C-alpha positions as CSV (number, residue, x, y, z in Angstrom):
1,X,-13.4,-47.2,36.1
2,X,-12.2,-45.1,39.3
3,X,-13.2,-47.8,41.5
4,X,-11.9,-51.0,39.4
5,X,-8.7,-49.3,39.5
6,X,-8.2,-48.2,42.8
7,X,-9.6,-51.9,43.7
8,X,-6.9,-53.5,41.8
9,X,-4.3,-51.4,43.5
10,X,-5.5,-52.3,47.1
11,X,-5.8,-56.2,46.2
12,X,-2.5,-56.1,44.7
13,X,-0.8,-54.4,47.9
14,X,-2.9,-57.3,50.0
15,X,-1.3,-60.1,47.9
16,X,1.8,-58.5,48.0
17,X,2.3,-58.3,44.2
18,X,3.1,-54.6,44.5
19,X,4.4,-52.2,47.3
20,X,2.2,-49.1,48.3
21,X,3.6,-45.9,46.8
22,X,5.0,-43.1,49.6
23,X,4.1,-40.4,47.1
24,X,0.8,-38.9,47.4
25,X,1.0,-37.0,44.3
26,X,2.0,-40.1,42.3
27,X,-0.9,-42.3,43.8
28,X,-3.2,-39.2,43.3
29,X,-2.1,-39.0,39.6
30,X,-2.7,-43.0,39.3
31,X,-6.1,-42.5,40.7
32,X,-7.3,-39.4,38.6
33,X,-5.2,-39.8,35.6
34,X,-7.3,-37.7,33.2
35,X,-7.2,-39.1,29.9
36,X,-8.4,-42.8,31.0
37,X,-10.3,-41.6,34.2
38,X,-13.9,-41.7,32.8
39,X,-13.8,-44.4,30.4
40,X,-10.8,-46.3,30.6
41,X,-8.4,-48.3,29.9
42,X,-8.5,-49.6,33.4
43,X,-4.9,-49.4,34.5
44,X,-3.0,-51.5,37.0
45,X,-0.6,-49.8,39.4
46,X,2.1,-52.1,38.8
47,X,2.3,-50.3,35.2
48,X,1.0,-46.9,35.5
49,X,2.6,-45.7,38.9
50,X,6.3,-46.7,38.0
51,X,5.6,-44.1,34.6
52,X,4.8,-41.2,37.1
53,X,8.0,-42.1,39.4
54,X,10.5,-41.9,36.2
55,X,11.3,-38.8,34.7
56,X,9.8,-38.3,31.2
57,X,11.2,-36.3,28.2
58,X,9.3,-35.1,24.9
59,X,9.7,-37.7,22.3
60,X,8.9,-36.2,18.9
61,X,8.1,-39.7,17.2
62,X,6.3,-41.0,20.0
63,X,4.1,-37.8,20.2
64,X,3.5,-38.0,16.5
65,X,2.1,-41.5,16.7
66,X,0.0,-40.3,19.6
67,X,-1.5,-37.3,17.4
68,X,-2.2,-39.7,14.7
69,X,-3.8,-42.1,17.2
70,X,-6.1,-39.4,18.4
71,X,-7.1,-38.3,15.1
72,X,-8.3,-42.1,14.1
73,X,-10.0,-42.1,17.4
74,X,-12.0,-39.1,16.7
75,X,-12.8,-40.4,13.1
76,X,-14.3,-43.3,14.6
77,X,-16.4,-41.3,17.0
78,X,-17.5,-38.1,15.2
79,X,-17.8,-39.8,11.7
80,X,-18.8,-43.6,12.5
81,X,-20.1,-43.8,15.6
82,X,-22.2,-40.5,15.6
83,X,-23.6,-41.0,12.4
84,X,-24.6,-44.6,13.1
85,X,-26.2,-43.1,16.5
86,X,-29.0,-41.1,14.3
87,X,-30.3,-44.2,13.0
88,X,-29.8,-46.5,16.0
89,X,-31.7,-44.1,18.2
90,X,-34.4,-44.0,15.8
91,X,-34.9,-47.6,15.9
92,X,-34.3,-48.1,19.6
93,X,-35.9,-45.3,21.1
94,X,-39.2,-45.1,19.3
95,X,-42.5,-46.5,21.0
96,X,-43.9,-48.4,18.0
97,X,-42.9,-51.7,17.2
98,X,-40.3,-52.3,14.4
99,X,-40.1,-55.0,12.2
100,X,-37.5,-57.8,12.3
101,X,-35.5,-56.5,9.8
102,X,-35.4,-52.8,11.1
103,X,-34.4,-54.5,14.6
104,X,-31.4,-56.5,12.5
105,X,-30.3,-53.5,10.7
106,X,-30.2,-51.2,13.9
107,X,-28.7,-53.9,15.9
108,X,-25.7,-54.2,13.2
109,X,-25.3,-50.6,13.2
110,X,-25.5,-50.5,17.0
111,X,-22.6,-53.1,17.0
112,X,-20.3,-50.7,15.0
113,X,-21.4,-47.8,16.7
114,X,-20.4,-49.0,20.2
115,X,-17.3,-50.2,19.1
116,X,-16.4,-47.1,17.3
117,X,-17.5,-45.0,20.2
118,X,-15.4,-46.8,22.9
119,X,-12.6,-48.0,21.0
120,X,-12.5,-44.5,19.6
121,X,-12.3,-43.2,23.1
122,X,-9.6,-45.4,24.2
123,X,-7.4,-44.3,21.2
124,X,-7.9,-40.7,22.1
125,X,-7.0,-41.6,25.7
126,X,-4.0,-43.5,24.4
127,X,-3.1,-41.1,22.0
128,X,-3.1,-38.1,24.7
129,X,-1.1,-40.1,27.1
130,X,1.5,-40.4,24.5
131,X,2.0,-36.9,24.3
132,X,3.1,-36.9,27.9
133,X,5.2,-39.7,27.5
134,X,3.0,-42.0,29.2
135,X,2.1,-45.7,28.0
136,X,-1.6,-46.8,28.6
137,X,-2.7,-50.7,27.8
138,X,-4.3,-51.4,24.6
139,X,-8.0,-51.8,25.1
140,X,-9.2,-53.2,21.7
141,X,-7.7,-55.6,19.1
142,X,-9.9,-55.9,16.3
143,X,-12.6,-57.6,18.3
144,X,-14.9,-58.3,15.2
145,X,-12.4,-60.2,13.6
146,X,-12.1,-62.8,16.2
147,X,-12.9,-66.3,15.4
148,X,-14.6,-67.7,18.5
149,X,-16.1,-65.9,21.3
150,X,-13.3,-66.3,23.7
151,X,-11.1,-64.8,21.4
152,X,-13.6,-61.8,20.9
153,X,-13.3,-61.3,24.8
154,X,-9.4,-61.3,24.7
155,X,-9.8,-58.5,22.5
156,X,-12.9,-56.5,23.4
157,X,-12.6,-54.1,26.3
158,X,-9.1,-56.0,27.1
159,X,-8.4,-54.0,30.3
160,X,-11.9,-54.9,31.9
161,X,-11.8,-58.4,30.8
162,X,-8.5,-59.0,32.4
163,X,-9.6,-57.2,35.4
164,X,-12.4,-59.6,35.7
165,X,-10.1,-62.8,35.3
166,X,-7.5,-61.7,37.7
167,X,-9.8,-60.5,40.4
168,X,-12.8,-62.6,40.0
169,X,-12.6,-65.4,37.8
170,X,-9.2,-67.0,39.0
171,X,-9.7,-66.5,42.7
172,X,-13.2,-68.4,42.3
173,X,-11.1,-71.5,41.0
174,X,-10.9,-70.4,37.2
175,X,-11.2,-73.6,34.9
176,X,-9.1,-75.7,37.6
177,X,-11.8,-77.6,39.5
178,X,-13.9,-79.2,36.7
179,X,-16.5,-78.4,34.2
180,X,-19.2,-77.6,36.9
181,X,-17.3,-75.1,38.9
182,X,-15.9,-73.6,35.5
183,X,-19.4,-73.3,34.3
184,X,-20.4,-71.5,37.7
185,X,-17.6,-69.2,37.4
186,X,-18.0,-67.9,33.9
187,X,-21.8,-67.1,34.7
188,X,-20.9,-65.1,37.9
189,X,-18.3,-63.0,35.9
190,X,-20.6,-62.2,33.0
191,X,-23.5,-61.4,35.0
192,X,-21.5,-59.1,37.1
193,X,-20.1,-57.6,34.2
194,X,-23.6,-56.8,32.9
195,X,-24.3,-55.4,36.4
196,X,-21.3,-53.2,36.0
197,X,-22.7,-51.9,33.2
198,X,-26.2,-51.0,34.7
199,X,-28.5,-52.1,37.5
200,X,-31.1,-53.5,34.8
201,X,-32.1,-57.1,33.9
202,X,-31.4,-56.4,30.2
203,X,-27.5,-55.9,31.1
204,X,-27.7,-59.3,33.1
205,X,-29.3,-60.8,30.2
206,X,-26.6,-59.6,27.7
207,X,-24.0,-60.9,30.3
208,X,-26.0,-64.3,30.6
209,X,-26.0,-64.7,26.7
210,X,-22.1,-64.2,26.8
211,X,-21.7,-66.6,29.3
212,X,-23.8,-69.1,27.5
213,X,-21.9,-68.5,24.3
214,X,-18.4,-69.0,26.2
215,X,-19.7,-72.3,28.0
216,X,-21.0,-73.7,24.4
217,X,-17.6,-72.6,23.1
218,X,-15.4,-74.5,25.6
219,X,-17.9,-77.6,25.4
220,X,-17.3,-77.6,21.4
221,X,-13.5,-76.7,21.8
222,X,-13.3,-76.4,17.9
223,X,-10.1,-74.3,18.2
224,X,-8.3,-77.5,19.3
225,X,-9.1,-79.5,16.3
226,X,-6.9,-79.1,13.3
227,X,-9.2,-80.5,11.0
228,X,-11.2,-76.9,11.2
229,X,-7.8,-75.0,11.1
230,X,-8.7,-73.7,7.4
231,X,-9.2,-70.6,5.8
232,X,-12.8,-71.5,5.0
233,X,-13.6,-72.3,8.5
234,X,-11.8,-69.2,9.6
235,X,-14.4,-67.0,7.7
236,X,-17.3,-69.2,8.7
237,X,-16.2,-69.1,12.4
238,X,-15.7,-65.0,12.3
239,X,-19.0,-64.6,10.6
240,X,-20.7,-66.8,13.3
241,X,-19.0,-65.2,16.2
242,X,-19.5,-61.6,14.7
243,X,-23.2,-62.6,14.2
244,X,-23.4,-63.7,17.9
245,X,-21.9,-61.0,19.5
246,X,-24.2,-58.7,17.2
247,X,-27.5,-60.2,18.1
248,X,-26.3,-60.3,22.1
249,X,-26.1,-56.4,21.7
250,X,-29.9,-56.1,21.7
251,X,-30.5,-56.2,25.4
252,X,-27.5,-53.7,25.8
253,X,-29.2,-51.2,23.7
254,X,-32.7,-51.8,24.5
255,X,-34.5,-49.5,26.9
256,X,-35.4,-52.4,29.6
257,X,-35.8,-56.1,29.6
258,X,-39.3,-55.8,28.3
259,X,-38.1,-54.0,25.4
260,X,-35.3,-56.5,24.8
261,X,-37.8,-59.3,24.8
262,X,-39.9,-57.5,22.2
263,X,-37.0,-56.9,19.9
264,X,-36.1,-60.5,19.9
265,X,-39.7,-61.4,19.4
266,X,-40.2,-59.2,16.2
267,X,-36.6,-60.2,15.0
268,X,-37.4,-63.9,15.1
269,X,-40.8,-63.5,13.0
270,X,-41.8,-63.3,9.2
271,X,-41.3,-59.2,9.5
272,X,-37.6,-60.1,9.0
273,X,-38.1,-60.7,5.4
274,X,-39.9,-57.4,4.7
275,X,-38.5,-54.6,3.1
276,X,-37.4,-51.8,5.4
277,X,-38.6,-48.6,3.5
278,X,-37.8,-46.2,6.3
279,X,-34.1,-47.4,6.4
280,X,-33.6,-47.7,2.8
281,X,-34.5,-43.9,2.0
282,X,-32.5,-42.7,5.2
283,X,-30.4,-39.7,3.9
284,X,-27.4,-41.2,5.8
285,X,-27.4,-44.8,4.7
286,X,-24.8,-44.3,1.7
287,X,-22.5,-42.6,4.1
288,X,-23.1,-45.4,6.9
289,X,-22.5,-48.2,4.3
290,X,-19.5,-46.2,3.0
291,X,-17.8,-46.1,6.5
292,X,-18.7,-49.6,7.4
293,X,-16.4,-50.8,4.5
294,X,-13.9,-48.4,5.1
295,X,-13.7,-49.3,8.7
296,X,-13.5,-52.9,8.1
297,X,-10.9,-52.6,5.4
298,X,-8.4,-50.4,7.5
299,X,-8.6,-52.8,10.6
300,X,-7.9,-55.7,8.4
301,X,-5.3,-53.8,6.6
302,X,-3.8,-52.9,10.3
303,X,-4.0,-56.4,11.4
304,X,-2.3,-57.5,8.0
305,X,0.6,-55.3,8.5
306,X,1.3,-55.5,12.3
307,X,0.8,-59.6,12.2
308,X,1.8,-60.8,9.0
309,X,4.2,-58.3,7.7
310,X,5.4,-57.4,11.1
311,X,5.1,-53.7,10.1
312,X,3.8,-50.9,12.1
313,X,1.6,-48.5,9.8
314,X,3.6,-45.6,11.8
315,X,6.9,-46.5,10.2
316,X,5.3,-45.8,6.6
317,X,6.8,-43.1,4.7
318,X,5.9,-39.5,5.8
319,X,4.2,-38.5,2.9
320,X,1.8,-41.7,3.1
321,X,1.2,-40.9,7.0
322,X,0.6,-37.3,6.2
323,X,-1.9,-38.0,3.5
324,X,-3.8,-40.2,5.6
325,X,-3.8,-37.7,8.3
326,X,-5.2,-34.9,6.5
327,X,-7.7,-37.4,4.5
328,X,-9.1,-38.3,7.9
329,X,-9.2,-34.5,9.0
330,X,-11.3,-33.8,5.5
331,X,-13.4,-36.9,6.1
332,X,-14.3,-35.5,10.0
333,X,-15.0,-31.8,8.4
334,X,-17.3,-33.1,5.5
335,X,-18.9,-36.3,7.3
336,X,-18.4,-36.0,10.7
337,X,-21.7,-35.2,12.7
338,X,-20.6,-32.2,14.7
339,X,-24.2,-30.7,14.8
340,X,-25.4,-32.8,17.8
341,X,-23.7,-33.6,20.8
342,X,-23.8,-37.2,21.2
343,X,-21.7,-38.1,24.3
344,X,-19.5,-41.3,24.5
345,X,-21.7,-44.3,25.3
346,X,-19.4,-45.5,28.1
347,X,-19.5,-42.4,29.9
348,X,-22.7,-43.4,31.5
349,X,-20.9,-46.5,33.1
């Protein structure tokens, strides 16, 4: 994150999109701004440096919104992600081969774990910044409700996706020079994204899978066909996108490439139709299922309020907001996995 952020500053100056700042303190704040330094969002100098230059005043309303966002991020981290991590670690860190159904359940839980872990951190960073009068970029926008893989990457880790687009994909030619060059550029970008996450072949495989999905989507171009613009197709396409993304998380979570291949081999076998007794009887399963439904419901309602009704949840009556606030605090107290120190996944990247 530190490297990408400072690279964007240097490249933008070289391209004459911005002028270098003469204030060393402001530049240092841009490079080392603590809420987003270790896990993003990856900010651009054009957006962040002017905020350090301008005088800021305490804004009670903005600070209240920031506080609510911090609490929501903590909920996603300590209640959802950390509870899921207990099961996911048991599945993927064991030395014995797991059945296909267990791998499928573990992968499904990991998809929610990594989303709640990373988006939870982003919410905390963005909310903390609002307390200081600093606005950070939105890093997630309900990516698991995306209708296709291209839309998913517009909504997942938005700051990283836009960084690769602006500084690698477009300079390589983007999609302007025919299908072959476009395909090459997509493969390069996603393989580099895999390497960025870790110097392992498993991460390159993860990037390669997403490159293939993007290429297939561009070839099919279903989104341009009005015949498929129906609610039924929207549900089917969202389900297919979520399934594809979830299965692609296997090499991301696997120990190494051989482990990822073994997981895929077990997944697509007859053991996929066995009964996962060790998972069914796991003590945290009821909690896990409840919070999956809670998370999806709240994300769906948030999207509905902000896009359909053009109304922000932060503008709701104060009684509703504070009931939600204390409800989240109570949930974290009773269900939060506070006993084990499970770090944010993206701290390792």
